[in-house]
N, C-alpha and C positions, 0 to 999 in steps of 0.2 A: 500821352501826358496832357493834363489839362490844368488850367488855373481858373478858380471859381471865386466870385465876389460874394459879399454878404447878402445879396439879394437873390441868391440861388441861380445866378446866370453864369454861363461860361464866358470868360473874357479872353482866353487863349487856349488853343488846342493844337497839339502836334500829333498827327496820326501816321502810322505806317512804319515806325522804327521796329527793327527785328527784336523779337522777344528775348533772344540770348544776350543782347547788349545790356550791360549793367545800368543801374539808374543814373549814375554819373555820366555815362556815355549818352543816354537818352537826353538828359538835360543839356549837356554841352553841345549837342548837335542841333539845338533849336535856336530860332531867332530870338526867342524870349531870353535865353541865357546870354546871348551876345549883347542884347540891349541892357540887361541887368548888370552885366560885367562892365559895361562902359557908362554906367550911371544915366542911361537914357529913359529908364522906366519910372523911377520913383522921384518925387519932387525933393528939391533941396529946401530944408526948413531950419528954423532955429530951435527945434525941439531937441531935448537932451538925448532922446532915443530915436533911431531911424524908423521909417516905415518898413515893415517886413512882410514876407510871404511865409505862411505856415505850412510845414510838411511833416511827414512821419520820419521814422528812423532810416528809411531807405535813402535819404538825401544827405548831402554834406552840409554841415552848419557853416553859415557865413554871416556877415553883418546884416544882410538883407534876407536871409533865409533862416528861420528858427525851427528847430527840431527838439524833441523831448530830451531830457537828461536820460542817460542810460542807467540801468540798475534799479534796485528797489530802495525806496526811501521811506523813513518813518513818517507816521501821521503827523501833520503839522509842519513838516520840514518844507522849507522854501522851494526846494527842487521838486518835491511831490506836488505842491500846489501849482507850480509853474506847469508841470506836465498835465495836471488836471484842467487848468484853464486853457491850455493849448488844445487839449483833446476836445473840450466843449466847442471851441471855435471851429475846429476841423470837422465837426459833425455836419456842418453846412455842405462840405464836399461830399461826404457820404450820402447825404440826402439828395443832392443833385443827381448823382449817379443812380441812386435807388429809384427815384421817381422816373428818370428817363428809361431805365431798364424795365420798370413796371408797365410803362406805356408802350415803348418800342421793344416788343418781346423778342426781337431777333437777337438781343444780347443775352438771352437766357441760356444759350448753348453755343458751341463752336459754329462760326459762320463759314460754311463750306463753299467759298467763292474765291476768286483770284484776289490777291492782296489789293490791287488797284480798285476793285469793286468794293471791297470792305472799307477802304479809305473813304470812298464816295458815300457809301451808306452811312458810315459813322458821322462824317461831317454833316450830312443832311439831317441826321437826327439831332445833332448838336444845335444846328441853326433852327430847326423846328422847335426844339426845347426853348431856346431864347425867345423865339417869336411868340409861342404860346404863353410863356410866362409874362411877357410884356404887353400883349394885346389885351385891351380892356374887355373885349368880347369873349375871350377864351381863357383868360388866366384863372377864373374861378372854376372853370370846368376841368382844366388840365391839372391844377393844383388847388383843390378845394380846401377849406379849413380843416385842419387835422391831418393832412397828408404828410406834412413835414414834422419832425421832432419839435417839441416845445418844452418849455420849463414851467413848472408850477411855482407857487409862491415860496416854497421851501427850497427852490433851486434844484429840485429833482427833475430828471428827464422823463417826459411823457413821450413814448415812442410814436412816431408817425404811422399812419395807416398803411403806407407803402411797405412797411416791414412785414406785415402779416401776409403779403403776397409775394415776398421776395425770399425764395429759398436758396437760390444760387445764381451767380453771375458767371455762367459757364464760359463766356467768351472774354472775360476780363480777369487778368491775373495780377497779383502784387508784383511790384518791381523787386529785383534782386537786391538784397541788403549787403553792402560791402563795407567793412570797418575802415575808417579813415581818420586822420588827425585833423583837428580844426584849428584855425588860427586863433591867436590870443585875443584879437579884436572881436572876433565873433563870440568867443566865450564870455568876454566882458559884457557885450550887449545882452546876451542871454541872462547873465547874472544880474544885470541891472533891471531887466524885466521881472526877474524873480523877486528882487527887492521891492519893486513897485507893487507887486501882487500881494505882498504881506504887510505893506504900509498903507500909503494913500490910496492904492488901487484894490484894497482888500474888500471882499464881500463876505457876509456872515456865514453863508452855507458852505464855503470852501473848506472850513475847518472839519467838516464831517467826513471828508474823503480819506 
């Protein structure tokens, strides 16, 4: 499991959890969750909405973890727009894993090594990714212009060049999705974000989705 920031860097990784464990189990066994649960990660602010981490449907909704609304919603509906805006933001995560797997091709298929070795290799690749992204001498070579997805003036997604080389991530599997109920506070926060995206936080091209 990994957390990625808006600069395409890994800021937290947890490697080595057994694949049969549900997403909730993976998350709850991490130091990240313990700090999030005790309010040690995100700053206290006077903002009406909290800072949040963005996830997909595999994770539980909470006041600091936002996931899409389930179901299909009509065009122009606030829930549909929220899902679209969340999806656009989460593309950063997809791009990070995509470029890393494009460069470190060991992730193209199952890694036939002992789990401890796999953990070391994966962590090494994560650290190298961050180093190559941040180093002035290597960033333009590791992630040249056009490698990541971009947006044109109409809000349309221009696929990054890594996608043309990425047919399969054979050693990476999606987490198991388990239905669960969310607290009222978490739903209220998500609804407030939805309201923001169709009012003062509105962008013109979102109505086309």
